[in-house]
N, C-alpha and C positions, 0 to 999 in steps of 0.2 A: 574542495574537499570538505571544507567545514560546512559549507552551503549545503552540499549533498546531505550530509550527516544530519544537519537541522531539519531538511524538508523530509528526508526519511523517517525521522523520528516523529514529526507531526503528522504524517500520513500513516505512520504505524499507530500512533496513539489515537487518531480519529477513527481507524477502521477497528480498533480493539473496544473503543467507547461504543461505535455503532453495533458491532457484533462481539459481546463479551463471552468468554470462555472461563474455562477452568484455570487454564495456565497462566501465570504472571507474566514471566518471561523477562521482565526488566528492561533496562535502557538499551542494552546492546542488541537483544532479540527483537525489541520493538522497531528499533531503527534498521536492522536488516530486513525486518518485514516490510517496512515503509520503502526501502530502497528496492527490494525485488518486486514489491508492488508497482513501482513506477515504471520498471522495465515491462512487467506483464501489461500494466495498465497502458502505456503508450503503445503496445503493440496491439491490443484490443481495440484502443480508439482508432489508431491507423488503420486497421482492417475495415473499420466503418467509413473511412474517408475524412475523419475529422482530425485535424493537426491544431495543436495548441500552441500559442506564442505567448502566453501570459504566465504568470506565476500561479494564478489561481486555476487555470486550465491544467497546468502540470500538476498541481496539488490535488485537484478532483480526480485526474486520471490516475495518480498514485494511489489514492485511497480506494477507487474502484478495483485496482488490480490487488491491493492488499486485502481488501474484502473477498476478492476471488481465491486468493491463496489461504485465507481463514476458513472459508466454506470448504475448500477441497481438503485442508488439514482435518477439520472437524468430520468430514465424511470418510477420510481414510482412518481415523483413530476408531471410528464405531465399526 
């Protein structure tokens, strides 16, 4: 559980660093973004037939998923 929170926060923070926006969000929203990004990222990567067995691969897929979520949120806001 703690590991999921830490990886989720790292993925959310990286995604917010790559695609900054107006909203700050804080620790909880950043962590939730990363965790949701991990679910979406692993689904998208799985659709491509790529499966990760490493922490780095999981983090990369989580960041990709979080970036997709941020992009969709920014499009929805406009």
